[in-house]
N, C-alpha and C positions, 0 to 999 in steps of 0.2 A: 771527181765522182768515184767513191769506192765501190767495188762489186760486191753484192750482198751474199751473205753465207748461205741463205736460202730464201724460198719465196719468190714472188715477183710483184711488180707494180708498173702501173701505166701512167704517162703523162701526156695529156692531149693525144691519146691514141697511139702513143709510141712506148715500146717495151725498154725498160730501163738499162737492160744489158745490151741487148742488140743495137738498139738505137741510141745510145748514150751521147755519141756526138752530135746527133741532131738535138737532143735534149738539151745539152750544155748551152746550145746557142740560143735556146728559146725560154730559158729560165734564169731568174734572178736569185741570188741567195744572201741573206744577211744572217750571219750566225750570231749566236747569243754572246758570244764573247768578242770585244772590239779587236779586229783582225787586219785592219788596214795597216799601210806602212806608217809606223810613228815618226819616222825622221823626214818623210815628204810632207809638204805642205798640204793643205786641204785642195787646192787648185791642182797640184801635181798628181795627188791620188785620184782625183776624179778624172784627169786627162788620161792617166796611165789604164785605168778600167775601160776608158772609151776606146782606147787604141788597141788593145788586146782582143776587142770584139769587133773591130773593124769599123769603127765610127768615131764622131767628134762630139764634144761638148755642145757646139754649136747645132749640130744636126738635131739632137733630141732634148735640146735644152727647155722647150716648151713643157716636157714630161716631168722634169725635175726642178724647175724654177720655183714652185709654191715651196719647195723644201729647202733647196740650195739658196734661196734669198735670205733665210735666216742665219746663215754662216758665211754668206759671200764677203761681207765686211772683214771677216778673218781669213780670207783666201790664201794669204801668204803665211799664215801661222802653222807651225808643224801640227800634225795630226795629234801627236802624243801629247800636246798641251792644250787641247781643247777640254771642255768640260764634258760630263756624261751625256747631257742632252745635245751638245752640238757633235759629239762622236756619233750619236745615234743617227742624227739628221745626214752626217757626212756618209755613214755606212749606207743607209737606205738610199742616197743618190747615187753611190758607186753602183749598188744593185740594180739600178733603174736605168742607167745612162745608156745602155744598149737596147731599150724598149722591150724588155722580156714579156712573152705572153703569160707566164705563171711566174708568180714571186712568192719564194718561201722564205718566211721569217721565223728564226729559232729563238723564242723568249726575248722579243726585242725591246721589251721595257723593264726587264728585270734590273734592278739597281737604279732605276731613273726616278727621279722625284715626280710627284703627283701632277704637276702643272705640265711637265715634258710628256708624261704618259698621255694626259688628255690631248695634247697637240698633236702627239704622233697618231693617235686614232683619228683625229680629225683628218690628217693628212692621207691616212689610208682610205677614208671614206671618199675624198675627193679623187683618188687614183682609180676607183672603181669606175669613173666616168670616161677613162681611158681605154676600156675593156680588157683591164688585166685581172687574172684570176688570183687572188691572194690567199694563201695557206699559211696561217699563224698558230704557233705551238705558244702557249702561254700558261703559267701556274695561277693567274688571277681569274677568279671566276667571274668578277665584274666586267673584265674584258671580253671573256667569252660571250656574255650578253649581248655584246655589240656585233657579233657575227651574224651573216645570214644563215649559216648552218654550223653546227658544231659536232666533234665526236669527243665523247668522254672516255678517256683511255687509263687503265691501270695495269702496271706490270707488263706493258707491251701488247694489252688485248683491248678491243674496244667493247666497251660496255653499252654504249647507245650512240646513234647517229641520228640527228633531227635538227629541226630548228629551234632556237631558245624557247620559243613560245610553246612549242609541242612538248619539249623536254618538262617544263614547268606544268603544263596542263596535264600531264601523265602522273604527276606526283599525287599518290593515293593516300596519304596520312594528312591528319590535321597537326597543325603546328603552333606551339606558343613560344613566345620570348619571354624569359625569366631572369631578373637580376636581384642581387641582394648587395649588402656591403662586403661580403666574403666571397668573390666569384669561385676561389678554388674548393673552399667547402661546400658551396651550392653545387657545384659539378659532381662532387662524391656524392651529396646526398640525394641529389635527384636520380642517381643510378638505382636507387632502391625504392623509388616512389611506384606504387602499384599502377598498371595501366599504361606506363610509358613503353613505348616502342623502341625509341632510341633517345640519348642526350649527347649533344656535341657543344663544344665552346664555339661561340661566335663573338670575337673581341671580349668585351667585358659582360656579356651575357650568355646565357645557355639557351639552346633551341632544344625544346621536347617535343617529340614527334609521337603520335599516337592514333590509334584506330578510333575512327569516330565513335562516340559514345562511350570509349573506355576512360576517359580522363576529363575533368572540368577544371576551370580556373579556380573555383572554391576547393576542390580537392587538392591542389597544389598549394595553394595558400594555407590551409589547415596543416598540411604536411610540413611545411616550412616553418610554420609558427611553433609547432611541436618541436622541430629542430632548432628552435630558437635563433632564427635568422632575422636580420633587422632590415627595414626600409625594403621590404619585398615589393616588386613591380611584375606585373604579369599581363601579357596582352596577346591576343590572337593574330597571327600573321600570316602572310601568303610566303609560299616557298620561293627560295632564289634558286639559281643554278647550282651554287654550292650544297644547298639542302638536297638536292636532287642527286649530286654526286655521292654525298655521304649516304644516301640511302641505297644507291646502287652498289656501294661498297659493303653493304651489311652482310652477313653471312647467308640469310634467306634469300636476298637477291642474286648473290653469287651462285648459290646452288641451283637456283631457277634457271640461270643462263647456261648452266652446263648439259 
C-alpha cells in the first residue's frame, strides 16, 4: 500500500495510514492489469497468495469454489498461458483466498469479452452472500447499473453518490434517440438544432437532451429533412447512467457544483 500525498480515507473504521497493517489483512485487491506470477501455474499462484496471508486453499475453498471451478481443469497451466477470462478468474480467486472483509476491484473487466464480463458480474453478486463489501471501478456504465450504490467521478472529484435508480430519477431533462444513414454528419448538424440542451454520441445514434417543451420529435424531423438526412429515426427514451454522467459533465452542472 502506498502512502497518500494528501487527504485521508477510512476502511471499516480504520485510518489508511495509521492502521495500514491491519487494513492490509482485511482487504483483497485485484488490479486492472494482470499482475500474478506468469511463470507459476494456476494452482501455485493460488497457494502462494494463501500462504502469505497465513491460510490455505482448503480453509477458504468454499469462498472461491464457484470461481475457481472454471479454471481448475487448467490448474497445472502457467498463468501467463491463460486466456483473458481465465486470468480474470484466477486473479479474483487470489484476491479472495484469505477471505477479505472488503474487496477492491480496479476495472476488472477491461479488455474481457462480453460473455466473460457477464459471468464475472454474476460471480460478484454471489459473493455478496458471504458478507463481503465490494468496491469496483469501471469505465462501463452498464456495469455501474448493476451496483447497489455508485459514485460518478471525473478528474478525481466525486460528482454524485447515490443508488443507480436515484441517479436516473434525478435526471431533469427529456431525451430523444436519433439516427440516420450518416451518424457523423448527424452529430454535427444536431449541435445546431434550436432547443437542444446537449447532443452526445451513443453507438450509431445520437442522444439529444432538451428542456421539456423546448423540442419535439416533429421539429427534429423537419430540421434533419432540411439538412437532407436519409432514413431518420427518432424516439423518446429513458435516460441511462451514461446520460446522467454526461449531464453532470456539462458546464452548467459543473458550475452548479462549485
